N, C-alpha and C positions, 0 to 999 in steps of 0.2 A: 586181281580184284581187291577192291579196298572194302574193308570192313571196320565195323566200330571197334574191334579189339584192335585192329591195325592202328586206328587213331590213338589209343591209348599208349600202344606200343611206341609210337612216334615220340612220346613224351609230352604230349600236349596236355596240360591239366588246368583244373579250376581252382584257384586257391583263393577263398573268401570272394568268390564271384569275379575274380580277375583272371583272363586267360594268360598263360606265359608259354614259352616255345621250350623252355629248358627245366620247367619245374620250380624256378626260384621266383619268390616274390618281387615284383617290381620295386625299384628305388624309390618311386614317388609315393608309395604307400607308407613307407617308414616315414618319410618327411610329413605326410600329412598327418600321421599321428602325433608327430613332435609338435606341429604347429597348432594342433587342436587342443593339445594339453598345455601348450604355453600361453594360449589364448584363454583357455579356462582359468589358468593361475592368475593371468594379468588382469581379468575381470574380477577374479575374487579380491586380489589386491587393491584394484581400483574401488572396489565397494568398501573394503575395509578402512582405506584411506579417507573416502568421501565421509564415512561415518564418523572418523576423527576430525576432519577438517571441515565439515559443512558449516559449522558456527563461523570458522574464519572466513569462509567463502561468503557467507551472508554479509559480515562485516566490510569484506572488500566490495561487495555489490553497493552496500548503502554508502560507502566512501565514494565510489565512482560517481554515483549520482548526485552526492551533495556536492562533489568537486564541479561536476558539469553545471550545477546550479548556480554556485558562486563564482565560477570563473568570469562570466561578463562583468560582474562588479570590479572583480580583481583587475581585468584588463582595462577597465575605465580608469581606475586608480593608476594604473601602472603609466597610461598615457599622460596623466597629470604630473608624473615625476616620483611618483612613489615606487619604493623597491617592492618586488612581488612577495617577498617574505612578509614585509610588514602590511602590506595590503591584505594579504590572506589572514593574517593574525586578527587584523580589524574587523574583518568581515565575519570570521569565525566567532569572534567575542561577541558580535551583536548577535550571532545565531545562538549561542550558548545562553546570553542573557534574556533572550526572548522565550526560549525553552525553560529556562530556570523560573521565569516570572509565571509561565503558564502552570509549570509543574507545583510551584509553592501556592498559587491561588487555588489550584484543583485540591491538592492536599489539604489547605486549610479549610476549603468547603466541606470535603468529606469528613475531616475529623471533627468539626464543628457540628455537623449534622449528626454524626455517630454519637457524640456525647450529648447532643439535645435530645435524641430518639431515647437513649438509655435514662436519662435523667427526668423525662417527661413521658415516659412509655404509657403509664397508666392514662394520663390525660388524652394522649393520642388514640388509645384504644377505645376509650369511652366515646370521645367524639365520632370516632369512624364506625362504631357499632350503631350510634344514635342515628348517623346518617344512612346506613344500610337500612334501618328498620324503617326510617320515614321515607325512604326512596322506594323500596322494594315491598314494603308492607309486612316485613318479617317481625317475628317477636324474639330475637336474641336477646340473651341475659348479658349486660356488659360486664357484670362482676364475674360471672363464670368465665369469660374469655379472659380477664385480668388474671384471675386465679390460675387458669391454664398457662398462661404466658409466665407467671412467677413461680410454677410448681418447680422444685429443684430438680426432680428426675424427669421433667418434661422434655418434649424435643427443642423447644426454644432455648431453655437454658443449656442443655447439652450442646446445642449448636455454637452458643457463645463461648462455652468453656473450650469447645474443639478449637475455635478460632484462636483463642488466647494461647493455647499450645504451640500455635504455628507463628508465634512472634519472632522466634530466633531465625526461622527459615525464611520468612519474609525479610528480615534484616539481611541475611546472606544473599538472597535476591537482588536486593536493592543495591549491595555492595558490588555484586556481579555486574549489574546493569551499568552502574557507574564506571568501573572499569572497561567494559565495552563500549561506552560512550567516549572514553578517553581515546580508545583504540581508534575509533572511526575519526574522530579529530584529528589524531596523528597522521592516520592514512591521507586523509583528505588535504592536510596542510602539505604533504610532500606531492601528492598528485597535483597540486595547483601551483603551489610555489616553485617547483621544479617541472612545470608543465612543457615549458619550451625545450628543456634539455631532453625530457623522455620523447617528445616528438620527433627531435633531431636524431636521437638514437635509433627510432624505428624507421624514419625516411632515410637514413643512411644505408639501410640494407635493400632499398627499393629504387627501381628506375625513376627518372624524373617525371614520367607520364603516370607512373603508379602513386609517386609521392603528392601529384596534384590531387589525384582522386582521394587519397587517404585523408590529406589537410582539408579537402573541401566537405568530405563527410564528417571529419571531427567538428569543423566549425559550424556546420549545420546542427550537428547534436548539441553542441554548447548553446548555441542561440536558441533553438526550440525547447530544449529541456529546460534551460535557465528562464526563458520567456513563460513557458507554461507553469513553472513552479511560482514565479513572480506574479502571474495573472491570479493564480489560486491564492496566494498569500494576500493580495489587494483585495479580492473578493471577501475572504475572511475577515479582514479588518473592516471593512464596509458592514458585513453581516454582524459581527460582533458589535459595532457602534450602533447601529438601528436597534438591535435587540436589548443592549444596554439602556437604551432611552425608554423603550416601553418596559423593561424589568424594574427600571429606577422609578418610573411613573406609577407602576402598580405596587410599589413598596414590597417588592420581593426580597427575600433574604439573599445575600451574597449576589447582587447582581452582575458584578465585574467578572467573578469566575464562571458565572454560568453563560454570560455573553460570549466569552471566550470560548468556551466548550462548544457552544452552538455555531460560532463561526469557524472553528478549525475543523470540527468533525463534519459538518456540512459541506465543506469545500474539498477534504481530502478523501472522503469516503464516497465513491459514486453511486449515484441513484438513491440508495437506501440511506446515505450518510445524513440527510437532513431529518429524517424520522427517527434515526437512531439518536441524534443530537437533541431533538425535542422531548425525548422521554424523560431525561432527567430533570429539566425545569419543570414540566408539567406535573411529575410525581412531587417535587418538593413544594411546588405551589399548591397542589391538591391537599398536602396535608395541613396547609394553612388556610386555604377557601377555595372550594370548587368552583367559584365563579372567577376567580382569578385565574385558576388553571386553564378554565375555557377561553377566556381572554388571550392567554399565552398561546394556547394551541392554535386559535384562529389566526393571531398575528404571524406564527411560524409558516403557516400555510400560505397566508397571502403574501408574505415577504418572499417566499420561494418563488412564486409566480412573478412578483415585480423583477426578482434577480434574474429570473430566466429570459425575461422578454426586453428589459431595459439595461441592466448593469452588465451581465455578461457578455451579450454582444458586442458591446462596445470596449470593453476591457480586453476581451480575448481576440478582437479583430486583428491586431498586429502580431498576436502570438500564435496560438493554436487552440482550437477548440475540439475536444473529442466527442465523436457521437456517444450518446448515452449507451447504446447496445455494446460498441467497443471498449468504452470506459468499464461498464459492469461485468464483461466477458474477461477483461484484462485482469480485473481485480479478483474475480472467482479463481482464475488460473494461478495468480500470484499467491492467493491464500492457499491453494493446493499445494504449491511447491515450497513456500517459504513461510506460511503462517500469516499472522497479522501484518508483519512487517513486509512480507511479499504483496498483500494487498494494496499497501500503500505505494510501494515502488513500483507497482505494475502500471500506475498512470503515468508518471514521467517515461517510463520505458515504452508503453504504447505511445506516447506522444513522440517520442525520438524515433521509433520505428515508422510511425506514420509520416514523419517529415522526411525521412529516408527514403521511403517508398514514393512519396510525391515527387521527388526529383529525379526518379528513375523512368527511363522509356521516353518514347516520342509521345507528344499530346497532339490532339487532332479537334477541330472544331466540332462542336455538338450540334446535331440537327435538332430542329424545334418539333417537340412533341408534347402531348399530355403527360407522357412518362417522365419527361425531363424538363416540365415548365416549373419555373421558380417564382411563384407569386405573381403571375401575369394577371392584369386586371381584364375583365371581360371573358369573352369566349377565348378558349384555348385552341391554337391550331393544331391539327393532326397531321400526319403524315399525308393523307390523302387530300388535304386542302392545297389549292393553288392560289 
């Protein structure tokens, strides 16, 4: 007769929930423990390295998208007999010149406005308080507001002194930004100038059919990403031109920097970019004249509608237009991952992924339905119509 005690006598035991015949721990348990701790250490090491190298990764991502954007232009110059290195330098110089003009214009605008506000602060306060009293029927004392503004231990003066203490820190940040910009340009130069060599090195490790797929995807990414950014830049130029005309006609201070600001921010920030871009010129104009500020606000809204229904469809017809929901969601995801730079880079990334996805899979003819009708005049047919 077999009893429970006999089972134990036979040497069958439970060690850590694992049954063995001879009382020894199975070999796979030791291997599992080793694999677990190695994985834990590797994850910790990867987290540490990412914390150290995430800035470099961001620079590489920016360089990659800039390289995809300028490579169509470099390829055109190369077909005309230019060497790739010279063509890349020429286009990068043009990009640097455009960025430098924009930064200089905005820096001059901000500096001028700050100096003007500090020198004429009392005048602006008196005029603003008078407008508030006349508009809302309040009885604020302008002189009390001025005295509170000029009080040495008041919050306004403490804030101004606090910003003066950060001058050195801001200078170091500006220098760091210049070094990062030079690093991006250097990475971009090598990615574009040595692009054929890089692609040959990658394709040499792949079968011919895989090489064709990789090169087709690479070419599609270059064309769509570059086309998307070029279309955005063209729309930004149009927006800046028309806003400059209105700002100049309304005799607004610094019309060129404000027009550039509105054009670039409205095109490279999805959905909310137009409203963010319009805040600065409206506020600056409001200090001079509320009527001019209202005119500027109305024109920004009207121009946005004209652009959406007239300019944008024609300019993006040959490139790619992102759906507003896709653009906004991509920008939020990019901002969560990489901050402000990620929000801007998310747009060409979404355009590239959308282009790659559009080329994948088999396509079929779409049946006619009210749910799939595209601006059909008259009564739309449904699935039940014959």
